[in-house]
C-alpha positions in Angstrom: 2.1 16.7 -21.5 -1.1 17.4 -19.6 0.9 17.5 -16.4 3.3 20.0 -17.8 0.5 22.2 -19.1 -1.2 22.3 -15.7 2.1 23.1 -14.0 2.6 26.0 -16.4 -0.9 27.2 -15.7 -0.2 27.2 -12.0 3.1 29.1 -12.3 2.0 31.7 -14.9 -1.6 32.4 -13.9 -2.1 36.1 -13.4 -4.2 35.3 -10.3 -2.1 35.1 -7.0 -2.6 31.8 -5.3 -0.8 29.2 -3.3 -1.3 25.4 -2.7 -1.1 24.1 0.8 -1.4 20.8 2.8 -3.3 20.6 6.1 -1.6 18.7 8.9 -3.8 17.1 11.6 -3.3 15.5 14.9 -4.4 12.0 15.8 -7.9 13.3 16.6 -8.2 15.0 13.2 -7.8 18.6 14.5 -5.8 21.0 12.3 -2.4 21.6 13.8 -0.6 23.4 11.0 -0.5 24.1 7.3 2.4 23.3 5.0 2.9 25.6 1.9 3.4 23.3 -1.1 4.0 26.2 -3.6 3.2 29.7 -4.7 2.9 31.0 -8.2 4.6 34.0 -9.8 1.7 36.4 -9.3 1.6 35.6 -5.6 5.3 36.0 -5.3 5.1 39.4 -7.0 2.2 40.6 -4.9 3.6 39.5 -1.6 7.3 40.0 -2.1 7.9 36.4 -1.0 10.1 34.1 -3.0 8.9 30.6 -3.7 12.1 29.0 -2.4 11.7 30.7 1.0 8.2 29.4 1.7 7.9 26.1 -0.3 7.4 23.1 2.0 7.6 25.4 5.1 5.0 25.2 7.9 2.8 28.2 8.6 4.1 28.3 12.1 7.7 28.5 10.7 6.8 31.4 8.5 4.9 33.1 11.4 6.6 32.6 14.7 3.6 33.9 16.6 0.3 32.0 16.3 -1.9 35.0 15.9 -5.7 35.1 15.5 -5.2 35.6 11.7 -3.1 32.5 11.4 -5.6 30.4 13.4 -8.3 31.7 11.1 -6.2 30.6 8.1 -5.8 27.1 9.4 -9.5 26.7 10.4 -10.8 28.0 7.1 -8.6 25.6 5.1 -9.6 22.7 7.4 -13.3 23.6 7.0 -13.1 23.8 3.2 -11.4 20.4 3.0 -13.7 18.7 5.5 -16.8 20.0 3.8 -15.2 19.5 0.3 -16.7 22.9 -0.6 -15.2 26.1 -2.0 -15.3 28.8 0.6 -15.2 32.6 0.2 -13.5 34.6 3.0 -11.8 37.9 3.9 -8.5 37.6 5.7 -5.4 39.7 6.6 -1.8 38.5 6.3 1.6 39.7 7.3 2.6 40.0 3.7 -0.8 41.5 2.7 -1.5 44.0 5.5 -4.9 45.1 3.9 -8.0 42.9 4.1 -7.8 40.3 1.4 -10.7 38.5 -0.3 -9.9 34.8 -1.0 -11.5 31.6 -2.3 -10.3 28.4 -0.6 -10.6 25.4 -3.0 -10.3 21.8 -1.7 -8.1 19.7 -3.9 -6.9 16.1 -3.1 -6.9 14.6 0.3 -5.8 17.3 2.8 -4.5 19.7 0.1 -6.3 22.9 -0.9 -5.6 26.1 -2.9 -6.0 29.6 -1.7 -6.8 32.1 -4.5 -6.4 35.8 -3.8 -8.9 37.9 -5.7 -7.7 41.3 -6.8 -10.0 44.3 -6.4 -10.8 44.3 -10.1 -11.7 40.6 -10.0 -13.8 41.0 -6.8 -15.6 44.0 -8.1 -17.0 41.7 -10.8 -18.5 39.4 -8.2 -21.6 41.6 -7.5 -24.2 39.0 -7.1 -24.7 35.5 -5.7 -25.2 34.3 -9.3 -21.7 35.5 -10.1 -20.2 33.7 -7.2 -22.0 30.5 -8.1 -20.6 30.8 -11.6 -17.1 31.2 -10.3 -17.6 28.2 -8.0 -18.9 26.0 -10.8 -15.9 26.9 -13.0 -13.5 26.2 -10.1 -15.2 22.9 -9.4 -14.7 21.9 -13.1 -11.0 22.8 -12.9 -10.7 21.0 -9.5 -12.3 17.8 -10.9 -9.9 17.9 -13.8 -6.9 18.2 -11.4 -8.2 15.3 -9.3 -8.5 13.1 -12.4 -5.1 14.0 -13.6 -3.6 13.3 -10.1 -4.9 9.7 -10.0 -4.5 8.8 -13.7 -1.5 7.4 -15.5 -0.8 9.7 -18.4 0.4 7.0 -20.8 -2.2 4.3 -20.3 -5.1 6.2 -18.9 -5.3 3.7 -16.0 -5.3 4.5 -12.3 -1.8 5.4 -11.1 0.2 4.7 -7.9 -1.2 7.8 -6.3 -4.7 6.5 -6.6 -3.5 3.1 -5.3 -2.0 4.7 -2.2 -5.2 6.7 -1.6 -7.4 3.6 -2.0 -5.7 0.6 -0.5 -6.0 1.4 3.3 -9.8 2.1 3.1 -10.4 -1.0 0.9 -8.5 -3.2 3.4 -10.4 -1.7 6.4 -13.7 -2.3 4.5 -12.8 -5.9 3.8 -11.8 -6.5 7.4 -14.9 -4.9 8.8 -17.3 -6.8 6.6 -15.1 -10.0 6.7 -15.0 -10.1 2.9 -12.5 -11.7 0.6 -9.9 -9.4 -1.1 -7.4 -10.5 -3.7 -4.6 -8.9 -5.7 -2.9 -9.7 -9.0 0.5 -8.4 -9.9 1.8 -8.9 -13.4 4.6 -7.5 -15.7 5.7 -8.0 -19.2 8.2 -10.7 -19.9 11.5 -9.3 -21.3 10.2 -5.8 -21.5 13.6 -4.3 -21.3 14.5 -6.2 -24.5 11.5 -4.6 -26.2 12.7 -1.1 -25.3 16.3 -1.9 -26.2 15.4 -3.5 -29.5 12.5 -1.4 -30.8 12.8 1.8 -28.8 10.8 3.4 -26.0 8.0 4.7 -28.3 7.2 1.1 -29.3 7.5 0.0 -25.6 4.9 2.7 -24.7 2.6 1.4 -27.4 2.9 -2.1 -25.9 2.0 -0.8 -22.4 -1.0 1.0 -23.8 -2.2 -2.1 -25.7 -1.7 -4.4 -22.7 -3.6 -1.9 -20.5 -6.6 -2.1 -22.8 -6.5 -5.9 -22.9 -6.3 -6.2 -19.2 -9.1 -3.6 -18.6 -11.4 -5.6 -20.9 -10.7 -8.9 -19.0 -11.2 -7.7 -15.4 -14.7 -7.6 -13.7 -16.4 -4.2 -13.1 -15.6 -4.3 -9.4 -11.9 -4.7 -10.0 -9.4 -1.8 -10.2 -6.5 -1.9 -12.7 -3.5 0.2 -11.8 -0.2 0.9 -13.5 2.0 0.5 -10.5 5.3 1.6 -12.2 7.3 0.8 -15.3 5.8 -2.4 -16.8 4.2 -3.6 -13.5 0.4 -3.6 -13.2 -1.7 -4.3 -10.2 -5.3 -5.5 -10.1 -7.2 -5.0 -6.9 -10.1 -7.3 -6.6 -12.5 -6.6 -3.7 -15.0 -9.4 -2.8 -12.9 -11.9 -4.9 -11.3 -15.1 -3.7 -7.8 -16.2 -4.8 -9.4 -18.8 -7.2 -11.5 -16.1 -8.9 -8.4 -13.8 -9.1 -6.3 -16.6 -10.5 -9.0 -17.2 -13.2 -9.0 -13.5 -14.1 -5.2 -13.5 -14.2 -5.3 -16.4 -16.6 -7.8 -14.6 -18.8 -5.4 -11.6 -19.0 -2.4 -13.9 -19.7 -4.2 -15.7 -22.6 -5.4 -12.4 -24.1 -1.8 -11.0 -24.1 -0.4 -14.2 -25.4 -2.9 -14.3 -28.3 -2.6 -10.6 -29.2 -0.5 -9.6 -32.2 1.7 -6.6 -31.3 2.7 -4.3 -34.1 6.4 -4.8 -35.3 7.1 -7.1 -32.3 4.7 -10.0 -32.8 4.0 -12.1 -29.7 4.4 -10.9 -26.1 3.8 -12.8 -22.8 3.4 -11.7 -19.2 3.9 -13.4 -15.8 1.4 -13.2 -12.9 1.4 -13.5 -9.1 -1.8 -13.8 -7.2 -2.6 -13.7 -3.4 -5.8 -13.4 -1.4 -5.3 -11.2 1.6 -5.5 -12.8 5.1 -7.7 -11.1 7.7 -5.9 -8.1 9.3 -2.8 -8.7 7.1 -0.8 -5.6 6.4 -0.3 -4.4 2.9 3.4 -4.9 3.2 3.1 -8.7 3.8 0.3 -9.1 1.4 2.2 -7.5 -1.4 5.3 -9.4 -0.5 3.4 -12.7 -1.0 2.0 -11.5 -4.4 5.5 -10.3 -5.5 7.1 -13.6 -4.5 4.5 -15.5 -6.5 5.2 -13.3 -9.5 8.9 -13.9 -9.3 8.2 -17.6 -8.9 6.3 -17.5 -12.2 9.4 -15.9 -13.7 11.6 -18.7 -12.3 9.3 -21.4 -13.6 9.7 -20.1 -17.2 7.4 -17.0 -17.4 4.1 -16.7 -19.2 2.1 -18.3 -16.3 0.0 -17.6 -13.2 1.3 -18.5 -9.7 -0.6 -17.9 -6.5 0.8 -17.7 -3.0 -0.6 -20.9 -1.6 -2.4 -24.0 -2.9 0.3 -24.7 -5.4 2.5 -27.4 -3.9 5.4 -27.1 -6.2 5.8 -23.4 -6.9 5.1 -22.3 -3.3 7.2 -25.1 -1.6 10.2 -24.1 -3.7 10.1 -20.5 -2.3 12.9 -19.9 0.2 11.8 -17.8 3.1 14.4 -15.3 4.2 14.3 -13.9 7.7 13.6 -10.1 7.8 14.1 -7.6 10.6 10.4 -6.8 10.9 10.0 -10.3 12.5 12.2 -9.4 15.4 10.5 -8.4 18.7 13.7 -7.2 20.3 14.1 -10.0 22.9 17.2 -11.9 21.9 16.0 -15.3 23.2 12.6 -15.2 21.5 14.1 -13.9 18.2 16.7 -16.7 18.1 14.1 -19.3 18.7 11.9 -17.9 16.0 14.9 -18.1 13.6 15.5 -21.7 14.6 11.9 -22.5 14.0 12.1 -21.1 10.5 15.4 -23.0 9.9 13.9 -26.4 10.9 10.8 -25.6 8.8 13.0 -24.8 5.8 14.6 -28.2 6.1 11.1 -29.8 6.1 10.1 -27.7 3.1 13.0 -29.1 1.1 12.2 -32.7 2.2 8.5 -32.4 1.0 9.8 -31.7 -2.5 12.2 -34.7 -2.5 9.7 -37.4 -3.5 12.3 -40.2 -3.2 12.5 -39.7 0.6 10.3 -42.0 2.7 7.6 -40.5 4.8 9.4 -41.8 7.9 12.3 -39.4 7.1 9.9 -36.5 7.0 8.1 -37.6 10.2 11.5 -37.7 11.9 12.1 -34.1 10.9 8.5 -33.2 11.9 9.1 -34.7 15.4 12.1 -32.4 15.8 10.0 -29.4 14.7 7.2 -30.2 17.2 9.7 -30.6 20.0 11.2 -27.2 19.2 7.7 -25.6 18.9 6.6 -26.9 22.3 9.9 -25.8 23.9 9.7 -22.4 22.2 6.1 -21.9 23.3 7.0 -22.7 26.9 10.0 -20.3 26.9 7.9 -17.5 25.3 5.1 -17.9 27.8 7.6 -17.8 30.7 9.3 -14.6 29.3 5.9 -12.9 28.7 4.7 -13.6 32.2 8.1 -12.4 33.6 7.6 -9.1 31.7 4.0 -8.8 33.1 2.5 -8.9 29.7 -1.3 -8.6 30.3 -2.3 -11.0 27.6 0.2 -13.7 28.5 -2.5 -16.2 29.5 -4.5 -15.5 26.3 -1.3 -16.0 24.2 -0.7 -19.3 26.1 -4.2 -20.6 25.0 -3.3 -19.8 21.4 -0.2 -21.9 21.8 -2.1 -24.8 23.3 -4.6 -24.8 20.5 -1.9 -24.6 17.8 0.1 -27.5 19.3 -3.1 -29.6 19.3 -3.7 -28.8 15.6 0.0 -29.6 14.7 -0.4 -33.1 16.3 -3.7 -33.7 14.4 -2.1 -32.7 11.1 0.9 -34.9 11.9 -1.4 -37.9 12.5 -3.3 -37.3 9.3 0.0 -37.1 7.3 1.4 -40.3 9.0 -1.7 -42.2 8.0 -1.6 -41.0 4.4 -4.8 -38.9 4.7 -3.1 -35.7 3.4 -0.4 -35.0 0.9 3.0 -33.5 1.7 1.9 -30.3 -0.1 -1.1 -29.8 2.2 1.0 -30.5 5.2 3.6 -27.9 4.0 0.9 -25.3 3.4 -0.4 -25.7 7.0 3.2 -25.6 8.3 4.0 -22.2 6.6 0.6 -20.5 6.8 -0.5 -21.5 10.3 2.7 -22.4 12.3 5.7 -20.5 11.0 4.6 -17.3 9.4 0.9 -17.3 10.3 1.4 -17.5 14.1 4.4 -15.1 14.0 2.6 -12.4 11.9 -0.9 -12.7 13.4 -0.3 -13.6 17.1 3.3 -13.0 18.2 3.5 -9.6 16.5 0.8 -8.4 19.0 3.3 -8.5 21.9 6.2 -6.9 19.9 5.4 -3.3 20.8 5.2 -4.2 24.5 8.5 -6.1 24.5 10.2 -3.3 22.6 8.9 -0.7 25.1 10.2 -2.8 27.9 13.6 -3.1 26.3 13.8 0.7 25.9 12.8 1.3 29.5 15.4 -1.2 30.8 18.1 0.4 28.7 17.1 3.8 30.1 17.5 2.5 33.6 20.8 0.9 32.9 22.1 4.1 31.2 
C-alpha cells in the first residue's frame, strides 16, 4: 500500500517534476541522462506526454547536444555525486523561459528534478526558507530510500537492497581477505499453506518467520527476503561453520514456533562460505544446490556446500556453458575430466567397493589430468598467451598435490569424503573456475579474430 501511495503522490503532485537516471562511462563521467518518468503537472506545463519521453535518453529527445543539455547532465551528476540537493536556473526546449529547479539525489544514480513555479519560488526569499525546503525534501528522500530497499510485507531488506549491497560486500571481503558466508532458506511445503489456508495466512507465516530469523542472526548479518518464501542471510566476517550454526538456530526456532491455525512449520537451509574472488553467480549456485540437497534429504535440515561427505558427494555436477572457453579441444577435455570425476564421486559413496577399485579410477583420472595439462599448455603457448608459463607452474603444483593426496588415501590417512572434497574443490571446479577462467577471454578474442580473417 505504501508503494501505491507514493506512486500516486508522484503522479498527482501539483509540482512539475521528473525522475531521471544518470548514465556514466567506465571512468565515471556522465555520458547521458535517461528520463524514468514525468508527472501530470510536468506533462501539462511542458506539453510533453509521458509515453513519448519515458525511458528515453536526453540525447534522443534533443538531437543536438547544446550547452543547456550539457548543463543539465552536469548538474544532475554533481547532485548525485555530492548527495546534496542543488538549486539552479536552467532553460529547456519545452520551457523556453529561465526555469528555477531543485535537483534531488535519490537512489544510486537516480535523481529528481523539481520545477518551481513563480508562486513557489517567490516564497523562497531567504536562505532560511531554502534550508527549510531542503530539510523537508531530505525527509521525503530518506523515506523513499527506505521504501525502495524494504520488503513491504515483512519489513526486511528486499532484493533491491541485496543487489545494491552484494558487490561492495564481496569487494570488501576480498580486499581485507575476510570470510564471508551466506545462508539461503525457504519454507517447506509453503505452496500447500497458501492453497489450504489462503494467501493472507501465508503472509502471516512469512512475517512470523522473518521475525524469528531476525532475532536469531548476529548484529552484523543482513536478512533479506529474496523473493516468495526464500530468504537470504548475508554474513560478513563469518565462516561456514558459524553460518551453519546460525542456520541451525533459525531452523530450531521455526520448528518450535506454534503458527496460528497451521501448527508446526519447518524450513530447509543451504549454507556456503564464499571462496576468494568467487563470483556471486557461482557462490549462490553452491548455496542453492545445498538448499535443494536439504530438500532431497527430507527437508527441515541444514546442508552446507562442502565438509558434508554424504550430502555433497551425492550432488551431480552438470556441465554449463559458462565453463566453455571456446576452444573445442580444451572444452572437450574439461568435460572428460568432469565425467571421470563424476564416476569417482559415485564410487566414494559405494562403501562396499574396495579402495583398490577407487585407486584404479584415480589413476585414470591422474593420467587424464596430466595429459590435459600438457595439451592445454601447448595450445596456450601456440596462441602466444602471455601467462602460459605462469599457468604451467600452477599445473605442476596441482599435479604434485594430487599425487600427495592419492598417497595419503592409499595409506588410509584420509577418508574418501576428504579425498572427494579435494577432488571437486581444488582439481575439477576449483582449478577451472579460479585459474583456467583467466585465459577464457583471451582464447575467445583469438577465436573471433580468426573467424574474422577466415570470413
